[in-house]
N, C-alpha and C positions, 0 to 999 in steps of 0.2 A: 247056838248063834246061826241064824239064817246067812245065806249067801245070796248075792245078786250078781247077774253079769254086768261086767264093765262095758257097757255099749257092745261093739262088735269086735272087741280086742280078743276074745277067747278066754279072758281072764274073769274069773269068779272071785268076789271080794266080799268080806264079812259087812253085815249092814252097819256095824260100827268100825271106824277106821281110828287108829291110835294116832292122836296128833303128837308129834314129838317136838315141837317147840320149846315146851316147858321143861323137858328134861336136859335141854341144851344151853339154855340162857335164861337169865331172869326176865319173866314175861307175865303179865296179867296183873290184875288188880291186887295190891297187897305184897307183890313180889318185888323187892328193892335190890337185891344182891344175891350172890351163890349162897349166902347164908340161909336164905329162904328156900332153897332147892334141895332136891334129893341128892344124895351122894351117887357116885357112879355105881357103885355096889347095889344100893337100893333101887336105882333106875332100872338096872339090869333085871333084878328079881320082879320088878313090876312088869317088864316086857315079857318076861317068862310067864308070869302070871296071866297076862292078856292072851298069850298063845295057848296056854292050857285052858282058857276059858272059851276058846273058839274064835278069837279075834285073828285074823290072817292078814289084815291090811294095815300098813304102817307108812305114816307121812312125815317127812323129814325135808331138810334142805341144806344146801351148802352154807346158807347164811344163818342157820340155827345153832351155832356155837360147837358144842361138844356133841350135839344130837347124833349125827351120822356115826361118829367113832363109837358112842356108847351103844347103838344099834347093831355096828359092826361086831363088837364083842359079844353082844346078846345072842346074835343069829349066826355065828360062824358055824356052829354043829346043827343048825336046824334051818338052814336057807331054803330048803324045799317046802318048808311049812309057811312061809311067809310071802307076801306080796309087797314090794318097797316102792314107794313113789317118792323121789327127791326132785329138787328144783335147782336149776342153774343159777349160778351167780347173776347179779343185777348187772344191766348193760350200761346203764347211764352213768356219766361222770358226775363229779361234784357241782358242774355247772348245768346238769340236766342233757348234755349233748350225748348222741350216739357216735361210736367209732365206725370207721369204715368196715366194709364187708370182711376184709381178711381178718382184721382184729376182732370183729364179732364171732367169726367162726373159730378163732383160737380160744376166746372166752369159753364158748359153749363147749368146745372138746376138752380143753384144760379142767373146767369145772366138773365134767362128767368123770375124767379120770380120776381127780381128787375125791370126788364121791365114792368111786369104785374102789379106791385105796382104803377110805375111811371105813366103807362097809364091808370090807374084806369079801367082795363079790366081783364075779367078772361079767355081771350084767345088772342093769336096773329094769325093773318091770315097768315102770312109768317114769319117764324124764320129762320134767315141766319147765316151760317159761316161767319165771317169777315176776310177779307184777307186770303183766303185759299190757301195754297201751295201744292205741290204735296204730300209731307210727310203727312200733315194733311189729304188730300183727301184719301191717301191710309190707314188710321187709321180705322179699321173696328169699334171699339168700338164708335168713335165719331158719325159715320152714324148710328149705331144702337141706341145710345142715342136720337138723334133727331127723329128716328123713333118711339121709345118709347112714347116721348112726344106727338107725333102726334096720336098715338094710345090712348092716355089718354085724348085727345080732348084739351089740352093745346095750340096746335097749329094746324092750318088747312093745312099748306103745309110747306115743308122743303126747304131750299134754300141755296145757297152758292154764295159767291163774289169772283169773280176770276180775276186776271190780265193778265196771259199769256195764249196763245191760247192752248198750251199743258194741261195746268190746267182745262181750259174749257172742252176739250175732255175728259179728264179723269173724271171729274164730270159727264158728260153725260154717258159715258161708264159704270159707276159704277151702275147706275140704282137707286141710293139713294136719288137723289135730284129732286124736282118736279119744282124749279125755279132757273135760273141763272141770276146774275147781272154781266154784262160785260161791259168793256170800249169800247166805238165805236163813232167814229165821222168823220167828213169830213177828218181830218189830219190823223188820225190812223184808218184804216178800217181793221185791220188784224183779228178781230174776226168774221167778216162776213163769213169766210170759215166754221164756226161752226153752222150757222144759219140753213142750210138745215137739218143736223143731228139732232139738238134740236128739229125741227118740227116733223121729222120722229118718234123720241122717245116721243113726247108729252111733252117735257120740255119747260116751259115758259121762255122767253128772255126778261130781262128787261135793257135797255141801260142806262149807266150813262156816264159821262163826255162828255155829247153831245155838250157842249159849251166849254169844254176843260179848266175847271175852269175859265171861262170867256174870255179866249183868243180868242175864236170864237165870239167876240162881240166887242163893242167900247173900252172895255179894252185891247184889243191886240194891242195897239198903244203904241209907245214909251217904247217898251220892253228893258229890259237889253241888253247890247252889244252881250253877249254870245248868244241871241236869235235872232239875226239879220237876219239869214237866215229864221227862222220861220216868222218873221214879213214881210219879203219879199215874203214869199209864201203866205201868207194871201191875199195879193193883187191879187193873181191869181184868186180868187173866184169872184172877181168884175165882171168878163165877164158873170157870171150866173145870176147876180142881174138884176131886172126890176121891172114891176109894181106888179107882183104877189110874187116877191121874193125882197122885198125892202131892206133888209139889211142881214148882215151875220149871226145873230141869228135865223132868220127866215129860211134861206136856211139851216142851220144846223140842225133845228129841222125837217123841212119837209123832209130833206135828210134821217134822222134815221127812220122817219115815213113811208117812202117809201117801207120798207122791210116789207112784211106782216108776216114775221116769228117774228117780234118784237111785244111784246104785250103792252109795255109801254116805254116811254122816260122819264127819270128821269131829272128833270131841278131844279136846286138850286133856291130857290125863297126866298128873303128876302126884297122885295119891291113890291108894288102893281103894278108898271109898268112892272116888270119882270113876274108876273102873267099875266097881260093883253097881253103882247108879246107871251107868250107861248099859251094862249088861242086862240089868232089871228092866231098863226102858225098852231096849231092843228085844222084846219077847215075841214078836210076830202079830201082836195084837195091837192095832193102831187106831187113829180116830175114826169114828163112825162118821157118816155122811153129815149129819147135822152138827157134830161137834166141829168137824173139820171146816164147814161152813162158816161157823161162828168165829173159829180161830182166824179165818182169813178176813173177816170183817173187823177184828180188833189188831189189824196192822197199825203201826204208828202213822199219823196222818202227814208228817213231814219227813219222808224217807231220807231227804237230801240233808237233813240236820244230823243223821245217824253216821257220822264220819268219826271212826275211832281213831284214825291218825291224827286228826285235828284236835279231838279230845285229849289225847296224849300230850301232843305239843303243847296244849294250853295247860296242861297240868291238871286236868279234870278227873283222871284217872288215879292219881297218886294217893 
C-alpha cells in the first residue's frame, strides 16, 4: 500500500483510509439494525487485517456509535502503526442554533477527551470539525480552540469536513485547517475545483463518498423509482470497464486516486471482501490521461440532485 503526504502536516497516510462508520452504527444501503453489522470481535479482526495489509489511516467520529471504542480496543497495542482521524460532536442544537463561544469551546474539548478515552490514546492525529457550514467556519473562537489543542499536543493536525465547494474554499482561505475531508466521486466531481488551491496552501485532501454510499457498487441496482435517472447514469460507466477496471467500485476508487492532490480515499469497510477490493484497487496504477478525461466527462449532469441526506430522509435508500 502506497502512502502519500497529508498536506504539510508531516504525516504520511495510506492511499486507502478505513472508514469506520459502518463498524459503529447501522449505515448504508440495506443496513437496518445492529443485526446487519459485524460483531465487535469481527470488527477488531477486520481492523487488524487492514493494518497488516498496509492501511495505516483510520477515520471515525464521536457520532459514529461504538466505532471509536472498537478502534480503541483494536489499536491499544499498536497505536504507533496507525493514524487516527476523529471528528467533534455536532455544534447545532435541535433548532439549528449555535451556542455561545464558551459553550462551543466546552463541546470541542469535552468531545475530544471523550474520543481520547474511547480510543485509549493520549492524542489524536487529526481532529476535525464535523459537518462544518459557513457560519461555523467563520467563527474565530472555534478555529482558535482547535489551534490551542494542537499547541497542547492533544492533536497533531486540525481538520474540517465540508459539503459545499464554497465551504471548502472558506476553510482553505482561513489558513486555520491542516486537512479537509470532502465528498468527491465519479458522479459528483464538484470539489475537484478546490484541489489545486488546497495543494498550493499545503492542505491535505481526504476524499469521502468515493462509492457514494454504495451506489457506485453492486448496491446501485434496483434503486428507488425516484432515482431512476441515477441508476440509468450508472450504466454509462460500463464503457470504461475492462481487464484493469473490472467493476464500478474499482473504477471509482482508481478515479479518485488519479488526482495527485488527494492524500487518501476514504472507503467504508465492514466486510473483508470490501477491504480486499479497496486494496486491489489501490495498487499504484491509476487512470491514464484519456480514461481520466472520459471519466470526468461522465459526471452526473445535475450534481445538486445528488443529496444523500435528502434521499435518506425521503426513504429512497432503504
